[in-house]
Structures are given as C-alpha cells and as structure tokens.
C-alpha positions in Angstrom: -12.2 -45.8 17.7 -15.7 -46.1 16.3 -18.4 -44.4 18.1 -20.2 -46.6 20.6 -23.7 -47.4 19.3 -25.3 -44.8 21.6 -27.1 -42.4 19.1 -30.4 -44.5 19.3 -30.2 -45.2 23.0 -32.5 -43.2 25.3 -30.6 -40.6 27.3 -29.3 -37.1 27.7 -25.6 -37.3 26.7 -24.9 -35.9 23.4 -22.1 -37.6 21.5 -19.9 -34.7 21.9 -20.1 -35.1 25.8 -19.8 -38.8 25.3 -16.5 -38.5 23.4 -15.2 -36.1 26.1 -16.4 -38.6 29.0 -14.6 -41.3 27.2 -11.3 -39.3 27.2 -11.7 -38.5 30.8 -12.3 -42.2 31.5 -9.1 -43.1 29.6 -7.2 -40.8 32.1 -9.0 -42.1 35.1 -8.6 -45.8 34.1 -4.8 -45.4 34.9 -5.7 -45.0 38.5 -8.4 -47.5 39.1 -11.8 -48.8 38.0 -14.5 -46.4 36.9 -17.8 -45.7 38.6 -21.0 -44.0 37.5 -23.9 -42.8 39.4 -27.0 -42.9 37.2 -27.0 -45.2 34.3 -30.6 -44.8 33.1 -30.7 -46.8 29.7 -26.7 -47.0 29.4 -25.9 -44.2 26.9 -23.0 -43.0 29.1 -22.3 -46.4 30.3 -21.2 -47.4 26.8 -18.5 -44.7 26.5 -17.2 -45.6 29.9 -17.3 -49.3 29.0 -15.2 -48.7 25.9 -12.6 -46.9 27.9 -12.6 -49.5 30.6 -12.3 -52.4 27.9 -9.4 -50.5 26.4 -7.7 -50.2 29.9 -8.4 -53.8 31.1 -10.6 -52.4 33.9 -14.4 -52.3 34.6 -17.2 -49.8 35.2 -19.4 -50.0 38.3 -22.9 -48.8 37.0 -24.9 -47.7 40.0 -28.5 -47.1 39.6 -31.7 -48.2 41.3 -33.5 -47.9 37.9 -36.6 -46.6 39.4 -35.9 -43.2 37.9 -35.3 -39.8 39.5 -38.0 -37.4 40.5 -38.4 -36.0 36.9 -39.0 -39.5 35.4 -42.0 -40.4 37.4 -45.5 -40.6 36.0 -46.7 -37.1 35.3 -43.3 -35.6 35.4 -41.6 -33.7 32.4 -39.1 -36.5 31.5 -41.4 -39.5 32.2 -41.1 -42.3 29.4 -44.2 -44.5 29.3 -42.1 -47.1 27.4 -39.8 -47.5 30.5 -42.4 -49.0 32.8 -43.1 -52.3 34.5 -46.3 -54.3 34.4 -47.4 -52.4 37.5 -46.8 -49.1 35.8 -43.8 -48.1 37.8 -40.7 -46.7 36.2 -38.1 -49.4 35.4 -35.1 -48.8 33.0 -33.2 -52.0 34.1 -34.4 -54.3 31.2 -33.8 -51.6 28.6 -30.2 -50.9 30.2 -29.3 -54.7 30.3 -30.5 -55.0 26.6 -28.3 -52.1 25.6 -25.3 -53.6 27.2 -25.8 -56.9 25.6 -26.5 -55.4 22.2 -23.1 -53.2 22.4 -21.2 -56.5 23.7 -19.8 -54.6 26.8 -21.3 -56.7 29.5 -17.8 -58.1 30.2 -16.7 -54.5 31.1 -19.8 -53.4 33.1 -20.8 -54.4 36.6 -24.4 -53.2 37.3 -25.1 -52.3 40.9 -28.9 -52.0 41.5 -29.3 -49.8 44.6 -29.0 -46.3 46.0 -25.5 -44.9 45.6 -25.4 -43.2 48.8 -26.4 -46.2 50.7 -23.6 -48.2 49.1 -20.9 -45.7 49.5 -20.0 -46.5 53.3 -19.2 -50.2 52.3 -17.0 -49.3 49.5 -13.1 -49.7 49.7 -11.7 -49.7 46.2 -10.0 -46.3 45.1 -11.7 -45.1 41.9 -9.9 -43.9 38.8 -13.1 -42.0 37.7 -16.3 -41.0 39.3 -19.1 -39.9 37.1 -22.1 -38.2 38.9 -25.3 -38.1 36.8 -28.0 -39.3 39.2 -30.7 -37.3 40.8 -30.6 -33.7 40.0 -32.5 -32.3 43.1 -30.0 -30.6 45.5 -30.3 -33.3 48.1 -29.6 -36.1 45.8 -26.7 -34.4 44.3 -25.2 -33.5 47.5 -25.7 -36.9 48.9 -24.0 -38.5 45.9 -21.0 -36.1 46.0 -20.5 -36.2 49.8 -20.7 -40.1 49.9 -18.4 -40.8 46.8 -15.9 -38.0 46.2 -13.7 -39.4 49.0 -13.2 -42.7 47.1 -11.4 -41.0 44.0 -7.8 -41.9 43.9 -5.1 -39.2 43.7 -4.8 -38.4 40.0 -8.3 -39.7 39.4 -11.1 -37.9 37.7 -14.4 -36.5 38.9 -16.9 -36.0 36.0 -20.3 -34.1 36.5 -23.1 -34.1 34.0 -25.6 -31.3 33.4 -23.6 -28.5 34.9 -25.3 -25.3 33.9 -24.0 -22.0 35.4 -27.1 -20.2 33.8 -30.1 -21.2 35.7 -32.4 -20.5 32.8 -30.7 -23.5 31.1 -30.9 -26.2 33.6 -31.1 -27.1 37.3 -28.5 -25.9 39.7 -27.6 -28.9 41.7 -25.0 -30.3 39.5 -23.5 -26.9 39.2 -23.3 -26.6 43.0 -21.4 -29.7 43.4 -19.2 -28.6 40.6 -18.5 -25.4 42.4 -17.8 -27.3 45.8 -15.3 -29.5 44.1 -13.6 -26.7 42.2 -13.2 -24.7 45.4 -12.3 -27.5 47.6 -8.6 -27.4 46.9 -8.8 -31.2 46.2 -9.4 -30.8 42.6 -8.3 -28.9 39.4 -10.7 -28.4 36.6 -9.4 -29.9 33.5 -12.3 -30.1 31.1 -15.5 -28.4 29.9 -17.6 -29.9 27.1 -21.2 -28.8 26.9 -22.6 -29.5 30.3 -20.0 -32.1 31.0 -17.3 -31.0 33.6 -14.1 -32.8 34.5 -11.8 -32.3 37.5 -8.6 -34.2 38.3 -8.0 -35.0 42.1 -4.7 -33.7 43.3 -2.2 -35.9 44.9 
C-alpha cells in the first residue's frame, strides 16, 4: 500500500504512528465501522479511511472543527491559516479539501459536533474508536466515558498523545489509557511513539 498523502497535511500524527493506526484500523474493521474523535485537518482520517476502504466500511469522523483549547488565538498551537472570516478557528474547509484531494470522501462520514453530546444517541457497535480530541483532562475523560462502551468485543481502542513522562506532553491521554488498561475490559496490544492500541476482550 502506498502511503496516504498525509505528509503535507497539517497535523500531529507522524507517519510511523499513521502506519500503526492503519494496522489497528485493519484489525478493528473486522468488527464494525471506525470512529475517530478529533479529525483536525484530516491527517489521521486518511489512514483510517484507507483501512475502511480496504475493508468495505466507513470512518465516522467527529470534530466540531472549532479547535481545542490549545488551538485558540494566542495559544501555542494556534494556526492563523485555520480561521474563518470572523477570525474564529475553523478547520472544516481544510479538512474537506484534504478528503477530496485524497479521494476518500466515499469512506468518510464527517460529523460536525461535540463527541460527548452525540454518544447517547449512538447505537452502532464500533470496530475501532480513536480518541484524539481535546487534551484537557475534562475533555479526554468525557470522550472516553461517553464512547468506550460502544466498542464491539474484539474491537480496538486507540489513543493518541500518550506520554507517561509529563515533561514530554500532557497527561490526560495517558490517564485514559491507564483507565482502559486497568479496567479489565481491554488488553494492550500496541505502542508506537505516543500512539497506544488496546483490544476489547469478549
């Protein structure tokens, strides 16, 4: 498989982690559709879309596209190119353009909303849940608690930006990874950079 054209797309997922996410998605797609929380400009979405295409399923890509705390004006990860005419953060036009350029629109269903607000209305078991949304503790816990129960037995939970060493990154993704690993519901199966993968037990 050729690399998805992700290297020039804005985002924070190195290609080594992208390959690992693709491999997790291949496994998860055997059990149901894929869902990601936090699409940003679509870098991770392209890897998931390739796996979904290969398996004949889809990716539900959830993001309000107004950015996390760190993307807002004056914050460390703010990108002035990702703003609308009013000056508000808006990654949706770039996200949609990247899906079209990569020709994966058929495999991706964008859902423009807050992930935790959607979860109570969700009824489809998931083959893979990829959590890469807001990195505050409140946001990460909300995403984890709202969605982890929707993973099908044998399905995959993937979490990005897991840094055991607090000097290397925020601790919220590490916290929810620990919760999953200690829950008795999952077994850890992959570590690649800051990406962690766990399989839900039957």
